[in-house]
Each structure stands twice: as C-alpha cells, then as structure tokens.
C-alpha positions, 0 to 999 in steps of 0.5 A, spaced: 580 275 307 574 273 304 576 265 305 578 267 312 571 269 313 568 263 310 572 258 314 570 262 320 563 262 319 563 254 318 567 254 324 561 258 328 556 253 325 559 247 327 560 250 334 553 252 334 551 244 333 556 242 339 550 245 343 545 241 340 550 235 341 551 237 348 544 235 350 543 229 346 549 226 349 547 223 356 554 223 359 555 229 365 559 235 362 566 233 365 566 226 362 563 228 355 568 233 354 574 228 356 571 223 351 571 229 346 578 231 347 580 224 347 577 223 340 580 229 337 587 228 340 587 221 337 585 223 330 590 229 330 596 225 332 594 220 327 593 225 322 600 227 324 603 220 324 600 218 317 600 224 313 607 227 315 604 234 314 610 239 315 609 242 321 613 248 324 619 247 329 617 247 336 620 246 343 618 243 350 616 251 352 612 252 346 608 245 348 607 248 355 605 255 352 600 251 348 597 246 353 596 252 358 591 255 352 588 248 352 587 248 359 583 254 358 579 251 353 577 245 357 575 249 363 570 253 358 567 247 354 566 243 361 562 250 364 559 251 357 556 244 357 554 245 365 550 251 363 546 247 358 545 241 362 543 246 368 538 250 363 538 249 356 541 249 349 538 256 348 540 260 354 547 257 354 548 259 347 545 266 348 550 267 354 556 266 349 554 272 346 558 276 352 564 274 349 565 280 345 564 285 351 569 281 355 574 281 349 573 289 348 576 289 355 581 284 356 584 284 349 587 291 350 589 290 357 593 283 355 596 286 349 597 293 352 593 296 346 588 302 347 581 301 348 576 301 342 570 305 344 566 302 338 568 295 340 566 296 347 559 299 345 557 293 341 560 288 346 555 292 351 549 291 346 550 284 346 550 284 354 544 288 354 541 282 350 543 277 355 540 282 361 534 281 358 534 274 357 536 274 365 531 278 367 525 275 363 528 268 365 530 268 372 529 260 373 535 259 369 539 264 373 545 259 375 545 256 368 546 263 366 552 265 371 555 258 369 555 260 362 557 267 363 563 264 366 564 260 360 564 266 355 569 269 359 574 263 358 572 263 351 574 270 350 581 269 353 582 263 348 583 267 342 587 273 345 592 268 347 591 264 341 594 269 336 600 269 340 601 262 339 600 262 332 605 267 331 610 261 333 606 255 331 602 253 325 595 251 326 595 244 326 601 243 331 598 249 335 591 245 335 594 238 337 598 241 343 592 245 345 587 239 345 593 234 348 594 239 354 587 240 355 586 232 355 591 231 360 589 236 365 582 234 365 584 227 366 588 229 372 582 233 374 576 228 373 577 224 380 577 231 384 571 233 379 567 226 381 568 227 388 565 234 388 560 232 383 558 225 383 558 222 376 553 217 375 555 214 368 562 213 365 561 209 359 557 212 353 551 208 350 551 206 343 548 212 341 552 217 345 558 214 341 555 216 335 554 223 337 561 223 340 564 221 334 561 227 330 562 232 336 570 230 336 571 229 329 567 234 325 565 239 330 572 239 334 578 237 329 575 240 323 571 246 326 577 248 330 582 247 324 578 252 320 577 257 327 585 257 327 586 258 320 581 264 320 584 267 327 591 268 323 588 273 319 582 276 323 582 280 329 580 276 336 575 281 337 572 280 330 572 273 331 569 273 338 563 277 335 562 273 329 562 267 334 555 271 336 552 267 330 553 261 334 547 262 338 543 264 332 545 257 329 544 253 335 538 256 338 535 255 331 537 248 331 535 247 339 528 250 337 527 245 331 530 239 334 528 240 342 522 245 341 525 250 346 521 255 343 516 253 348 521 254 354 523 261 353 519 267 354 518 274 350 524 277 353 528 272 350 527 274 343 528 281 345 535 280 347 536 275 341 534 281 337 540 286 340 545 280 340 544 280 332 544 287 331 551 287 335 553 282 330 550 286 324 553 292 326 560 289 327 560 286 320 558 292 317 564 296 321 569 291 319 567 291 311 568 298 311 575 298 315 577 293 310 575 297 304 579 303 307 585 299 308 585 297 301 583 304 298 589 307 302 
C-alpha cells in the first residue's frame, strides 16, 4: 500500500505540472489535447511493440469499453485546458478539488454501494473552498464553471477505471484508453473548429518541446503510475489525493507566472479548506488501514 501511495503522489505532482504547461503551450485547448494524446499513443504503442511486454488477454469488446473511458478523459482534458485559458492556472486547478465531492455521490450510485457520510462531508469541505474562490473572484465565473465540469468528468474516470483494471493490466488499459480518446478527438476536431475557430494548428518550436514533456513525462509516466495506484487504492481516496494537484500546480503557477498577484484573499481561504479536506482524509485512511492490519 505504501508503494501505491508513493506512485499516486508522483502522478499527482506530474498532473499539477500539466496546468503550468497548459499556459505555456500557445495552442488552443482542443488542439493541445490532440497533440498530447498523439504523442502519448505513439510512445505507448512503440513500447508495446519493441519491449514485448506481457499484457493481459483482451477482446474487441474490452477495447470499446476502455475507449469509452478514454473519451471521457479526452473531454475532461479539453475542458480543463479551456478553464485555464479562460481564467488562469490557479483557478482551474482549485476547481478540480470538487472531485472528492462528485466521487462521494457518484461512486455509491454507480457501484451500488451505501453512501459514506464522512466522504460526503469531506467533499463538501472542498466545495466550500471552491465557493469562497467563486465568491471573491466573480470575474473568473465562466472559467470556474468550465473547470467544475472538467472536475465532474475527472471524478467519473477512476470509478470506471477500477472496473477496466479488473480485466486489463494498467499498460494495456492506458494504451486502449488514450487510443480511443485520440480517435474520438480526431473525429470531433472539425466540428469543434466550426463552433470554436482555431487560429493555429501547427505547434511552434517551443510548443513542441513542452508538448513532448506533457505527452511523455506527464501523460505516459504519470498515467501509468496513476493506474497502478488505482489497483490498490479506492477511487474516493485517489480523487481526494488529487486535491494535492492544485497545491502543487498553484505553487508552480505562483512561482512561474506570479498568479499570486491575480487572486484575492478569498482564494487563500478557499485553498486552506481544500488542504484541510486532504489532510483529514489522509489521516482517516491511515487509521482505517491500521485497523485492517490489526484485525
């Protein structure tokens, strides 16, 4: 379990860095995600072909199921980067902290399990933090709403992934999901460009460098660590741990872009509530794990 938590937090740190890269890369959100998935798919299929990794047996039905989850991931990423470009990195990342609240509601419904009152309360604590940011920074209203939609999709993703990982190994599941998401986004791009005109399709030289880091380090490596952790850690704990993503990302945004000059005092109050939710859930999980071991 300790190894799984280390893998999870490395993945969370890399996820926080994707927000910074989203502002660095000058492409629109849909084109950015298309290149991110293209690079990741090329690397994953190359590793599969040349390293001859042992993979679990799969079928066309499993590819379709995994691809459907990949479509949710693709839409999540597009809306996430849209939130960054509409508002800023800090605001978009803080909104992702609502994942715990959405998961506390959706996971019991989707898996037909009883609701956990403590999970609901901790999720509401993170929501209260977001509400403070929303109240004090109303000029980021549209960016907050788009980012909350992204968070809703992000909360569904690990719930569905746990089912996929019961039948596929993490490498195969990742390859199928990113491939499915890439194919979906490729088909959707012309429609997207019609409603949201895209000024530039080809990355600049600097964009290529950041895209390679985003596609290989943050996506391939980060995603594989996330999938391995998800095999042993419940979806709610994974999602609530991902509330550390804004902590890492906001710290980098403050340092690199000086976004601390763009946010109000209410942002810090909300940020404190989100950190409190993460700390309380971490303590709770450690106690629960200790009880299981002793019994």
